[in-house]
C-alpha positions, 0 to 999 in steps of 0.5 A: 562474536564480540559483545557489541556485535552480539547486541547489534545482531539481536537488535537487527532481529528485533527490527525484522520481527517488529516489521513482521508483527505490524504487517501480520497485525494489519492483516489478522485484525482486518485493518488492511480492508481500510487500505487495500481492495480484496481483489488482486494480490494486494492483501495477500502480499501483506500476509506473505511479507509479514511471514517472510520477514518473520522467517528471515528473523528466525533464520538470523537468530538460529544461525547466530554463531554460524559466522564465529564458526566459519572464522574459527575455520579460517583461523586455523593453520592450513596445509597446502600442497600446490604447484608454484609458478614463476614470481610467487614471491615465497622464501623457500627452504630446499632440500636437494637430492645429490643428482643436482646442485641447483641455485635458486633465486628467492623473491621477497614479499611472501609472508609464509614460512615454507618447507620445500622438498625437491626431487631433482633430475639430471636435467636439473628440471625440478619437480616440487612437492611443497608443504606450506605452513600458513599462519593467518591472523584474523584478529585484525579482520572486521566482518561487520557491515551496515549502518548499525555496525559501522556507526557510533552508538549515538548513530546506531540509536538514531538508526533504530529509532528511524527503523522502528518508531514511525512504523509503530506509531503509524500502526497504532495511532493512524486512523483507518478513515479519512477525516471530514476535512480530507474528504471535503478536499477530495471534491465531496462538494464538486461532484460531476454527475455527467461523468461516465468513468465508472458508470459501467461498474455501477449501472442499474441495467442488466448487461451481458457481454453481448448486449453491453453498451459502450458509453460515449466519452463526454464530447467536451473540454474539461473545465477547471474545478473552481477552488475550494473555500478554505477548510475552516469555512466548512466547519461553520454551520451556516456556510453555503458554497455555490455549486462549481459551474460544470460543462453542459451535459445531458443525460445520455440515451442507452436504450429502453429501460423500464420499471420492470427492468429496475425490479429485475436488476435492483434488490428491494427491501421488505418495505418495497424500497430499492436498495442502492449504493450511493455511486449507483444513485450518482450515475443514474443522473447520466442515463436518461431512461434509468432516470425516468424509470426510477424517478418517484420510486422509493429507495434506501441507501447507507452512507456517511453524512456531512452537512450540505454546503451546496445550494442549501440556503434554506438548510433543508439538505444533508450530503451522504457519501461513499468512498470508492477505491480503485487501487488503494486508500490513497486514491479513494474519492467521495461519491455524493448525493444530496438528501432533501428533507423539505424542512430544516435538516436534522443534525448529525455528528460529521462522518456518522453512518446513516440509513436513508429512506426516501424517493428519487428526484432530479433537479437541474442545478447549474449545468447538470442534472442532480439526483436527489433523495427526498428523505422520508426517514433517516437514522443512525446505523452501524458501518458496513463491513467494507466502509469503502466500496472496491 
């Protein structure tokens, strides 16, 4: 293998190893949990792909000289014994027996020097036994293919940068969490508490396949969401945004649900607080019986916090939220509820993880019933193992 081809070969191997290392790094470091759900094969495929790329790279490394060996085999002289058909185009040198004097017509265009020994019968039919000496010149053959082999060195360098630089930068510089501005643009301040799209997943009811209730789809035409204010407005502490108008919706009735049912379904802390995820609190607004049973009950939840921009003229509220992932981080959406302190809300750095303790209440705001945590305590806490809910 020539010098340039050797360099290109090893650079290709290094690119494969780089891709493998990035995939294995994301899996083994646990960062993959911020992007893909644990169910299904998504996370496992990251591991499998990383191992597969490493295997391909090592195979190419250990078979580096295999191509040269193959070329050497083709470059030697060949002894061929074969039958000739009409029009083969060979220049023949014949040795004839005395039995027949034959005339041969030779065609042009054959690059081979061939020595033929013919045995002739009386009928001048020829049975040919040919010994061929083939001389092949492989020096003019180019066995390299692909952009790295066919480009000039500036092109090769550009290709290597495209293949490696973005991946490397993304692996070490991309954040594993959404920014406050990104979450705002995903609809943080425009929740629809009448939505039932994931209500069955976060219901507080104890349901079995036999007793599970079908939740009716809202019998209304979805209204367009009001445009969000410019991102800069959300960075101003005093900015307040009015809630977007929603289609009129009342909490649905799904049958009896009592405080005793709540205690059976939801775990409680040692202080007696019902431990709920934000999406569970979110969906209580759409279930009339659950709403009645939990009103006034102590609850606690762990979530991230941002300033409240909706119905907060007096500055008594914060907004807590969790991100819910359906397939991957790209489709994550925030589920949020307001936390009311009855006085000026404490200040926290945006996106801080907090534990909130308070009592549940509901208030009609605009066209929907809003679940509100009347806070009695809020404190900074560590992020859970899975920052996103799957």
